[in-house]
C-alpha positions as CSV (number, residue, x, y, z in Angstrom):
1,M,-16.3,18.0,14.8
2,A,-14.6,15.0,16.2
3,L,-13.5,12.2,14.0
4,G,-14.9,8.8,14.9
5,D,-13.7,5.3,14.0
6,L,-13.7,4.4,10.4
7,K,-16.4,1.7,10.0
8,N,-17.3,1.7,6.3
9,P,-15.7,-1.3,4.7
10,R,-15.3,0.4,1.3
11,A,-13.6,3.4,3.0
12,I,-11.3,1.1,4.9
13,Y,-10.3,-0.7,1.6
14,A,-9.8,2.6,-0.1
15,K,-7.5,3.8,2.7
16,G,-5.5,0.5,2.4
17,A,-5.2,0.9,-1.4
18,L,-4.0,4.5,-0.9
19,F,-1.3,3.3,1.5
20,V,-0.2,0.7,-1.1
21,L,-0.2,3.4,-3.9
22,M,1.8,5.8,-1.7
23,G,4.4,3.2,-0.9
24,T,4.6,2.0,-4.5
25,L,5.0,5.6,-5.9
26,S,7.6,6.5,-3.3
27,A,9.6,3.4,-3.9
28,G,9.4,3.9,-7.6
29,L,10.6,7.5,-7.3
30,L,13.5,6.5,-5.1
31,L,14.6,3.8,-7.6
32,A,13.9,6.0,-10.7
33,D,16.5,8.5,-9.5
34,A,19.4,6.0,-9.7
35,F,18.3,2.4,-10.3
36,S,20.5,-0.4,-9.1
37,W,19.8,-3.9,-7.7
38,K,21.6,-2.9,-4.5
39,R,19.1,-0.1,-3.9
40,V,16.2,-2.5,-4.6
41,V,17.4,-5.0,-2.1
42,L,18.1,-2.4,0.5
43,L,14.7,-0.8,0.1
44,W,13.1,-4.3,0.4
45,I,15.0,-5.0,3.6
46,C,14.0,-1.5,5.0
47,V,10.3,-2.1,4.2
48,W,10.4,-5.7,5.6
49,A,12.2,-4.5,8.8
50,F,9.7,-1.8,9.5
51,C,6.8,-4.2,8.9
52,R,8.3,-6.6,11.5
53,A,8.8,-3.7,13.9
54,Y,5.2,-2.6,13.5
55,Y,4.1,-6.2,14.1
56,F,6.3,-6.4,17.2
57,A,5.1,-3.1,18.6
58,F,1.4,-3.7,18.1
59,Y,0.9,-7.5,18.3
60,V,3.7,-9.1,20.2
61,V,3.8,-6.5,22.9
62,E,0.0,-6.5,23.3
63,H,-0.3,-10.3,23.4
64,Y,2.9,-11.6,25.0
65,V,4.3,-8.8,27.2
C-alpha cells in the first residue's frame, strides 16, 4: 500500500502538534539533565539556526535561485 499526501486538516494539525510535543520534550530532557542559562541560550540558537536553514533550503532556493 502506497502512502498518499496527507489531506485531512485534523491529521495535519495533529502531526504539527506532535512535532511541537517532540521538540518540547526533547528540549526539556536536555535541560533537565543539567540546567543552566547557557544551555538554554545555546539550545535556542540551535533551534533558530536550523529553522532558518530549513527556510533557506525550501523557500529561498525555490523562489530566488
